[in-house]
Legacy VTK file of the C-alpha trace (Angstrom):
# vtk DataFile Version 3.0
C-alpha trace
ASCII
DATASET POLYDATA
POINTS 315 float
-12.321 -8.916 14.234
-11.348 -7.983 17.847
-10.035 -11.363 18.554
-7.744 -11.647 15.613
-3.933 -11.222 15.698
-2.817 -7.736 14.850
0.583 -6.656 13.563
1.878 -3.590 11.749
2.729 -4.186 8.074
6.154 -2.606 8.744
6.962 -5.820 10.574
6.649 -7.696 7.319
9.483 -5.494 5.877
11.946 -6.575 8.515
10.925 -10.243 8.612
10.621 -10.348 4.812
14.238 -8.991 4.424
15.579 -11.709 6.691
13.830 -14.473 4.726
15.118 -13.053 1.390
18.616 -12.564 2.871
18.809 -16.345 3.873
17.790 -17.316 0.304
19.686 -14.795 -1.805
23.043 -12.966 -1.532
22.759 -10.591 -4.403
21.012 -7.696 -2.691
21.779 -5.098 -0.051
19.627 -2.944 2.224
19.949 0.686 2.780
18.211 2.971 5.340
18.124 6.692 6.214
18.930 6.509 9.893
15.425 5.046 10.728
16.264 1.349 10.825
14.688 0.815 14.232
11.418 2.298 13.048
11.284 0.878 9.545
12.360 -2.524 10.899
15.267 -2.690 8.433
17.390 -3.041 11.643
16.244 -6.602 11.825
18.221 -7.281 8.580
21.137 -5.229 9.868
21.453 -7.524 12.968
21.348 -10.605 10.854
23.449 -9.442 7.887
25.526 -6.441 9.013
27.847 -6.681 6.032
24.949 -6.184 3.668
23.417 -3.236 5.361
24.250 0.501 4.893
22.974 3.400 6.922
23.013 6.522 4.677
22.026 8.925 7.517
19.309 11.496 7.230
19.892 11.977 3.587
17.190 10.236 1.582
18.122 11.838 -1.771
21.661 10.716 -1.374
20.469 7.205 -0.316
18.435 6.862 -3.475
21.291 8.041 -5.601
23.701 5.525 -4.042
21.048 2.819 -4.396
20.842 3.558 -8.105
24.523 3.443 -8.570
24.740 0.016 -6.855
21.760 -1.231 -8.788
23.488 -0.156 -11.992
26.219 -2.730 -11.269
23.715 -5.568 -11.227
22.874 -5.927 -7.658
19.325 -5.427 -6.258
18.792 -2.820 -3.489
16.083 -2.417 -0.879
16.028 1.208 0.444
13.770 2.302 3.292
12.741 5.427 5.161
9.429 7.006 6.196
6.936 7.549 3.244
7.026 11.265 3.620
10.790 11.354 3.064
11.129 8.407 0.587
8.377 9.509 -1.762
8.398 13.225 -1.059
11.952 14.384 -0.418
13.647 12.038 -2.816
11.141 12.274 -5.693
13.635 13.718 -8.253
16.199 11.051 -7.533
13.601 8.305 -7.722
12.357 9.589 -11.100
15.574 10.292 -12.807
18.080 7.902 -11.234
15.767 4.810 -10.574
12.742 5.193 -12.769
14.223 6.499 -15.988
16.915 3.768 -16.200
14.481 1.148 -14.787
16.770 -0.176 -12.117
16.295 -2.789 -9.502
15.768 -0.493 -6.560
12.932 -1.539 -4.202
11.797 1.479 -2.185
10.108 0.277 0.960
8.451 3.119 2.822
7.048 2.795 6.317
4.862 5.079 8.395
2.520 5.972 5.611
-0.981 7.441 5.888
-2.863 9.201 8.538
-2.328 6.338 11.000
1.259 7.650 11.790
-0.835 9.282 14.442
0.989 11.571 16.888
3.718 12.417 14.413
1.272 14.878 12.883
0.463 16.317 9.484
4.152 16.854 8.432
4.730 13.039 8.683
1.281 11.708 7.646
2.015 11.009 4.024
-1.292 10.681 2.178
0.131 11.623 -1.111
2.892 9.071 -1.833
0.928 6.774 -4.112
-0.227 9.730 -6.168
3.158 11.062 -6.490
4.985 7.862 -7.534
2.199 6.443 -9.679
3.113 8.919 -12.289
6.650 7.444 -12.799
6.770 5.204 -15.848
7.431 1.608 -14.990
7.020 1.987 -11.289
5.284 -0.778 -9.529
3.284 0.281 -6.422
2.254 -2.187 -3.682
0.152 -1.515 -0.561
-0.174 -4.675 1.437
-3.236 -5.395 3.654
-1.429 -7.353 6.375
1.969 -8.756 7.389
1.488 -11.992 5.468
0.754 -10.106 2.192
3.623 -7.847 3.088
6.121 -10.727 3.244
4.736 -12.267 0.056
5.049 -8.859 -1.685
8.789 -8.697 -0.582
9.452 -11.841 -2.502
7.486 -10.590 -5.553
9.455 -7.389 -5.587
12.676 -9.269 -5.416
11.724 -11.303 -8.423
10.466 -8.270 -10.359
13.014 -6.736 -12.744
12.697 -2.920 -12.252
11.712 -0.254 -9.631
9.052 -0.911 -6.982
7.546 1.183 -4.220
5.979 -0.666 -1.226
3.824 1.099 1.362
3.989 -0.136 4.904
2.166 1.022 7.969
2.948 1.824 11.615
-0.362 0.761 13.195
-1.038 -2.801 14.123
-3.799 -4.162 11.805
-5.637 -7.583 11.628
-3.866 -10.509 10.015
-6.249 -11.483 7.206
-4.289 -14.115 5.253
-2.613 -17.376 6.072
0.724 -18.776 4.915
-0.775 -20.363 1.921
-1.850 -17.060 0.440
-0.537 -16.336 -3.070
0.493 -12.885 -3.968
1.079 -11.778 -7.539
1.989 -8.257 -8.684
-0.889 -6.726 -10.641
-3.478 -9.203 -9.425
-6.400 -8.291 -7.182
-7.990 -10.813 -4.838
-11.742 -11.229 -4.169
-12.181 -11.819 -0.494
-16.068 -11.882 -0.487
-18.405 -12.398 -3.396
-21.363 -10.032 -3.800
-23.817 -8.836 -6.281
-25.108 -5.420 -5.126
-22.024 -3.283 -4.674
-18.250 -3.737 -5.029
-15.871 -2.402 -2.302
-12.273 -2.159 -3.631
-9.903 -1.550 -0.751
-6.152 -1.360 -0.301
-3.822 -1.423 2.699
-5.285 -1.276 6.187
-8.681 -0.412 4.717
-9.073 -4.005 3.525
-9.814 -5.119 7.085
-12.252 -2.298 7.452
-13.929 -3.306 4.108
-14.473 -6.800 5.613
-16.168 -5.133 8.552
-18.288 -3.196 6.158
-19.289 -6.415 4.429
-20.625 -7.833 7.605
-22.581 -4.688 8.390
-24.146 -4.631 4.951
-24.906 -8.432 5.062
-26.935 -7.751 8.216
-28.959 -5.222 6.261
-29.588 -7.532 3.356
-27.006 -6.014 1.076
-24.589 -8.239 -0.908
-21.145 -6.593 -1.129
-18.191 -7.843 -3.058
-14.838 -7.174 -1.326
-11.712 -6.893 -3.479
-8.241 -6.515 -2.016
-6.277 -4.344 -4.491
-2.671 -4.646 -3.100
-1.141 -3.552 -6.325
-2.083 -0.047 -7.239
0.231 -0.012 -10.340
-0.115 -2.039 -12.540
-3.725 -2.231 -11.431
-6.001 -5.233 -12.175
-8.076 -3.775 -14.868
-9.888 -7.047 -15.492
-11.114 -7.337 -11.907
-12.322 -3.655 -11.921
-14.258 -3.962 -15.197
-15.740 -7.331 -13.999
-16.945 -5.687 -10.850
-18.413 -2.774 -12.737
-20.367 -5.020 -15.035
-21.597 -7.458 -12.362
-22.465 -5.100 -9.556
-22.988 -1.777 -11.235
-21.426 0.418 -8.703
-18.006 0.620 -6.926
-16.767 2.033 -3.639
-13.020 2.584 -3.153
-11.432 2.563 0.270
-7.891 3.784 0.936
-5.812 5.345 3.762
-4.493 7.944 1.170
-5.771 11.029 -0.448
-8.744 10.434 -2.669
-6.697 12.273 -5.350
-4.163 10.349 -7.140
-4.317 7.051 -5.323
-6.639 3.886 -5.558
-9.778 5.915 -6.271
-8.137 7.702 -9.155
-6.736 4.562 -10.607
-10.092 2.764 -10.482
-11.886 5.769 -11.941
-9.465 5.793 -14.881
-10.245 2.188 -15.649
-13.988 2.602 -15.240
-14.095 5.765 -17.375
-12.227 4.097 -20.168
-13.875 0.677 -20.219
-17.205 0.451 -18.391
-18.592 3.672 -16.861
-20.331 3.233 -13.519
-20.480 5.528 -10.413
-17.434 5.273 -8.121
-17.829 6.534 -4.501
-14.593 7.321 -2.624
-13.588 6.629 0.874
-10.281 8.132 1.795
-8.594 11.312 3.126
-10.289 14.185 1.427
-8.326 17.233 0.145
-6.922 18.104 3.570
-3.986 17.629 5.903
-4.050 15.520 8.963
-3.135 16.452 12.505
-1.614 14.966 15.564
-3.519 12.334 17.578
-3.815 8.669 18.371
-3.841 6.628 15.160
-7.229 4.939 15.926
-8.826 8.209 16.780
-7.642 9.686 13.536
-9.149 6.742 11.524
-12.441 7.487 13.213
-12.134 11.278 12.704
-11.336 10.955 8.947
-14.053 8.347 8.352
-11.817 5.401 7.551
-13.718 2.763 9.298
-15.970 -0.170 8.253
-18.990 1.628 9.302
-18.105 4.546 7.090
-17.536 2.266 4.104
-20.919 0.557 4.785
-22.622 4.017 4.749
-20.920 4.978 1.473
-21.926 1.691 -0.021
-25.515 2.394 0.762
-25.188 5.803 -0.761
-23.682 4.208 -3.849
-26.530 1.858 -4.248
-28.818 4.864 -4.800
-26.694 5.840 -7.806
-27.229 2.595 -9.777
-28.976 2.814 -13.004
LINES 1 316
315 0 1 2 3 4 5 6 7 8 9 10 11 12 13 14 15 16 17 18 19 20 21 22 23 24 25 26 27 28 29 30 31 32 33 34 35 36 37 38 39 40 41 42 43 44 45 46 47 48 49 50 51 52 53 54 55 56 57 58 59 60 61 62 63 64 65 66 67 68 69 70 71 72 73 74 75 76 77 78 79 80 81 82 83 84 85 86 87 88 89 90 91 92 93 94 95 96 97 98 99 100 101 102 103 104 105 106 107 108 109 110 111 112 113 114 115 116 117 118 119 120 121 122 123 124 125 126 127 128 129 130 131 132 133 134 135 136 137 138 139 140 141 142 143 144 145 146 147 148 149 150 151 152 153 154 155 156 157 158 159 160 161 162 163 164 165 166 167 168 169 170 171 172 173 174 175 176 177 178 179 180 181 182 183 184 185 186 187 188 189 190 191 192 193 194 195 196 197 198 199 200 201 202 203 204 205 206 207 208 209 210 211 212 213 214 215 216 217 218 219 220 221 222 223 224 225 226 227 228 229 230 231 232 233 234 235 236 237 238 239 240 241 242 243 244 245 246 247 248 249 250 251 252 253 254 255 256 257 258 259 260 261 262 263 264 265 266 267 268 269 270 271 272 273 274 275 276 277 278 279 280 281 282 283 284 285 286 287 288 289 290 291 292 293 294 295 296 297 298 299 300 301 302 303 304 305 306 307 308 309 310 311 312 313 314
């Protein structure tokens, strides 16, 4: 995939906001003094009267967003994932989640691929934290196309959403005809031996794993699970029944994120082995993003090896 176009999914946040802004006038955008990095600044330049910088005060930003949403407007609020999901959790839970308001929290710089910013900013826990809030939709797009489509879907959804965007440029997988639907997984490759369910930047790596396994005579089904909550239970159960074993791949802790969500479905409906690829129970450290993905085993080759291990567990 070296010759494909690569863009950071955070670019989709900025471009998606502008597209929405040209179609609708019933929403505002808020940011916590990071608009250049989150790409919310693109909207600010186009629609300055509908943009508010709340400063380095994420908890306050969420409180203001909730108040404005309570008047009937929709609000997109952005910051880094560590601050949006971590620092403002109480405000998200009590002021946004509990009254089920139309606040769309769009967090950038998620995961280990934040790179040189180091462990304090590499948020590998955000999905697990916010997945526990009742009614919270959680979306983790694989590329910029899916990211823009997700922006439209979040606008249409009545209630709170959390979208996770990355800093690292990743391959563009989808074309403009791609259809995104909240709660629906997309099968990118059919397979019969093993299913790999991936989310975010790990979708591109899962496609690499597919090609590696194919060369070794192993048929892998690749599923893009962009919505972590509500998760596509039907797709998971179908995969469990038809391939007999599942590998999950995420740039997030293996605790609380995609792996946990998949395991919950499998345990309840059709028990099979689930092998996890993700950040283990550990913190990251400073370094170039691509080097960190190598170091933490978040590559296609690592997924392929886990898939071969998973095959040995099949009944």
